[in-house]
C-alpha positions in Angstrom: -76.0 187.4 177.9 -76.1 190.9 179.2 -77.6 192.2 175.9 -80.3 189.4 176.1 -81.2 190.5 179.6 -81.8 194.0 178.5 -84.8 192.8 176.4 -85.9 189.6 178.3 -86.5 189.2 182.0 -85.9 185.5 182.1 -86.5 185.4 185.8 -90.1 186.5 185.5 -92.5 183.7 186.4 -95.3 185.3 184.3 -93.3 184.6 181.2 -93.2 180.9 181.8 -96.9 180.9 182.8 -97.8 182.6 179.6 -95.6 180.2 177.4 -97.3 177.3 179.2 -100.8 178.5 178.4 -99.9 179.3 174.9 -98.8 175.6 174.3 -101.7 174.3 176.6 -104.5 175.6 174.5 -104.0 174.0 171.0 -102.5 170.9 172.5 -105.5 170.4 174.9 -108.2 171.1 172.3 -106.5 168.7 169.9 -106.6 166.0 172.6 -110.1 166.6 173.7 -111.4 166.8 170.0 -109.7 163.5 169.0 -111.1 161.9 172.1 -114.6 163.2 171.3 -114.3 161.9 167.7 -113.5 158.4 169.0 -115.4 158.1 172.2 -118.1 160.8 172.0 -117.3 161.7 175.7 -118.6 165.3 175.7 -121.7 164.3 173.5 -122.6 161.7 176.0 -122.4 164.3 178.9 -124.9 166.4 177.0 -127.4 163.4 176.5 -126.2 162.6 173.0 -126.6 166.1 171.7 -123.4 166.8 169.7 -124.3 170.4 169.0 -124.6 171.2 172.7 -121.3 169.4 173.3 -119.7 171.5 170.5 -121.1 174.7 172.0 -119.7 173.8 175.4 -116.3 173.2 173.9 -116.6 176.5 172.1 -117.2 178.3 175.4 -114.3 176.5 177.0 -111.8 177.2 174.0 -113.0 181.0 174.0 -112.6 181.4 177.8 -109.1 179.7 177.8 -108.1 181.9 174.9 -109.1 185.0 176.9 -107.1 183.7 179.8 -104.2 183.1 177.5 -104.3 186.6 176.2 -104.5 188.1 179.7 -101.5 186.1 180.8 -99.5 187.3 177.7 -100.3 190.9 178.6 -99.4 190.2 182.2 -96.1 188.6 181.1 -95.3 191.6 178.8 -95.7 194.0 181.8 -92.9 192.2 183.6 -90.5 192.5 180.7 -88.2 195.4 180.0 -89.6 198.1 177.8 -87.5 199.0 174.8 -88.7 201.3 172.1 -88.6 199.4 168.7 -90.3 201.8 166.2 -90.0 205.5 165.8 -93.1 207.7 165.9 -95.6 207.5 164.4 -94.9 204.0 163.4 -94.8 202.9 167.0 -98.6 203.3 167.2 -99.5 203.0 163.6 -97.9 199.6 162.9 -99.3 197.7 165.9 -102.8 199.2 165.3 -102.8 198.1 161.6 -101.4 194.7 162.5 -104.0 194.2 165.3 -106.9 195.4 163.1 -105.9 193.0 160.2 -105.3 190.1 162.7 -108.7 190.6 164.2 -110.1 190.9 160.7 -108.8 187.5 159.8 -110.1 185.9 163.1 -113.5 187.5 163.0 -114.2 186.8 159.4 -112.9 183.3 159.7 -115.4 182.7 162.6 -118.3 184.3 160.6 -117.5 182.2 157.5 -117.2 178.8 159.4 -119.8 179.5 162.0 -119.6 178.3 165.7 -119.5 174.6 164.9 -117.1 175.1 162.1 -114.7 177.1 164.1 -114.7 175.3 167.2 -114.1 171.8 166.0 -117.6 170.7 165.2 -116.3 168.2 162.7 -114.9 166.1 165.5 -118.5 166.0 166.9 -119.7 164.8 163.6 -121.1 168.2 162.6 -119.6 168.5 159.1 -119.9 171.4 156.7 -121.4 170.6 153.2 -118.7 172.4 151.4 -115.2 173.8 152.0 -115.3 177.4 152.7 -113.5 179.3 149.9 -114.5 182.9 150.4 -112.6 185.6 152.4 -110.4 185.1 154.3 -109.8 181.6 153.2 -109.2 182.7 149.6 -106.2 184.7 151.0 -104.8 182.4 153.6 -105.1 178.7 154.3 -105.2 179.1 158.1 -106.3 182.8 158.6 -107.4 182.2 162.3 -103.9 181.2 163.3 -102.3 183.8 161.2 -104.6 186.5 162.6 -103.9 185.4 166.2 -100.2 185.6 165.6 -100.6 189.1 164.1 -102.3 190.2 167.2 -99.5 188.8 169.4 -96.9 190.7 167.4 -99.2 193.9 167.5 -99.4 193.7 171.3 -95.6 193.4 171.8 -95.1 196.3 169.5 -97.8 198.4 171.2 -96.3 197.8 174.7 -92.7 198.1 173.2 -91.7 194.7 174.7 -89.0 192.9 172.6 -89.6 189.7 174.7 -93.1 189.8 173.2 -91.6 189.3 169.7 -89.8 186.1 171.0 -93.1 184.9 172.5 -94.8 185.6 169.2 -92.3 183.4 167.4 -93.0 180.7 170.0 -96.7 181.1 169.3 -96.1 180.7 165.6 -94.1 177.4 166.2 -96.8 176.0 168.5 -99.4 176.8 165.9 -97.4 175.1 163.1 -97.0 172.0 165.2 -100.8 172.1 166.0 -101.6 172.3 162.3 -99.5 169.3 161.6 -101.9 167.3 163.8 -105.0 169.2 163.2 -105.1 169.4 159.4 -104.5 165.8 158.4 -107.1 164.6 161.1 -109.7 166.9 159.7 -108.9 165.9 156.2 -109.4 162.2 157.3 -112.8 163.0 158.6 -114.0 164.5 155.5 -112.4 161.9 153.4 -114.2 159.2 155.4 -117.4 160.9 154.9 -116.9 161.1 151.1 -116.0 157.4 151.0 -119.2 156.5 153.0 -121.3 158.6 150.5 -119.8 156.9 147.5 -120.6 153.5 149.1 -124.3 154.4 149.4 
């Protein structure tokens, strides 16, 4: 237990707040999106305009993502600092990881567009074809992978081993979210395909 306390300050409230927000984001957006698909709640708020509703949700998801990242950095500042990599890798590795992670996130957003990135399919805004170019020709879920890489990079940059444990938690949360998100999205597109065949 003493060895663990040298790398993790388990009494830091900021750590638990960060963990809560990391789990909250994908959980909340999946619940909100499924409700939108079934009840069109957000679309009705915007006078029946699904695109405006999706843009509103995009702003919310992006804003809460920024808050999550801020809370993560704040949590790291309350954790013990322990050098993990020797120079020059202590700066090179996190920089490369962060750059690749951001590359995956940004190029995913560019490839999918705003509505494709921020759950537009739950609003009935479906893409005509599956995106198969970069980064989707490299990874199935590049946005989640890229985000996870940025969490690792931040932990290494600030030399906080606790951040690596938080990153493992992030990865598990994302895997759980994908277990719900992937099949539901596939169902939406399968339903459209069936409806088109019936015409």
